[in-house]
C-alpha positions as CSV (number, residue, x, y, z in Angstrom):
1,M,118.0,110.4,89.5
2,T,119.6,111.3,92.8
3,K,118.0,111.1,96.3
4,E,118.1,114.9,96.4
5,E,116.1,115.1,93.1
6,F,113.7,112.5,94.4
7,D,113.1,114.5,97.6
8,K,111.9,117.5,95.6
9,F,108.7,115.7,94.5
10,D,105.6,116.6,96.4
11,D,103.5,113.7,97.8
12,D,100.6,114.8,95.7
13,Y,102.6,114.4,92.5
14,E,100.8,112.1,90.1
15,V,103.3,109.4,89.2
16,C,100.9,107.3,87.2
17,N,98.6,109.5,85.1
18,C,96.8,106.5,83.5
19,M,95.5,105.3,86.9
20,G,95.7,108.6,88.9
21,V,98.2,107.3,91.5
22,T,100.2,109.8,93.5
23,L,103.6,109.5,95.0
24,K,102.1,109.4,98.5
25,E,100.0,106.4,97.6
26,I,103.1,104.6,96.3
27,K,105.1,105.5,99.4
28,D,102.3,104.3,101.6
29,A,102.2,100.9,99.7
30,I,106.0,100.6,100.3
31,K,105.6,101.4,104.0
32,N,102.9,98.7,104.2
33,G,105.3,96.1,102.8
34,C,105.3,96.3,99.0
35,D,109.0,95.7,98.2
36,T,108.8,95.0,94.5
37,I,107.4,96.9,91.5
38,D,104.9,94.0,91.0
39,A,103.7,94.4,94.6
40,I,103.3,98.1,94.2
41,M,101.4,97.6,90.9
42,D,99.1,95.0,92.6
43,E,98.5,97.4,95.6
44,T,98.0,100.7,93.8
45,D,97.4,99.8,90.1
46,A,100.2,102.2,89.2
47,G,102.1,101.0,86.1
48,T,99.4,98.6,85.0
49,A,98.1,100.5,81.9
50,C,100.8,102.0,79.6
51,Q,103.6,100.8,81.9
52,R,105.8,103.8,81.3
53,C,106.0,104.8,84.9
54,Q,107.4,101.4,85.9
55,S,111.0,102.2,85.0
56,L,113.3,104.0,82.5
57,D,113.5,100.7,80.6
58,E,109.7,100.9,80.0
59,D,109.8,104.6,79.3
60,D,111.6,104.6,76.0
61,E,110.8,108.3,75.2
62,E,111.5,109.4,78.8
63,E,108.1,110.9,79.2
64,K,107.9,110.4,83.0
65,D,109.8,112.5,85.5
66,I,109.9,109.7,88.1
67,H,109.4,105.9,88.0
68,L,108.2,103.2,90.4
69,S,111.7,101.7,90.3
70,E,113.2,105.0,91.6
71,I,110.5,105.5,94.2
72,L,111.2,102.0,95.5
73,K,114.9,102.6,95.6
74,F,114.7,105.9,97.5
75,S,111.8,105.0,99.8
76,K,113.5,102.1,101.5
């Protein structure tokens, strides 16, 4: 994923369907100091159920359009 592709996602996009966590909630967690996937998971609960939204490594069937690892990378 490129930065341009990342920027096309709306803040209300639901990144983690299992826990109902939006892109804005994850971006806010990063702004508030969460600088690892584990910290984001602790703060938002995203990625704690099926874990597919954590990264491409966890998303074997590429079901997710965006992952916590990408959000962390492009939100810094």
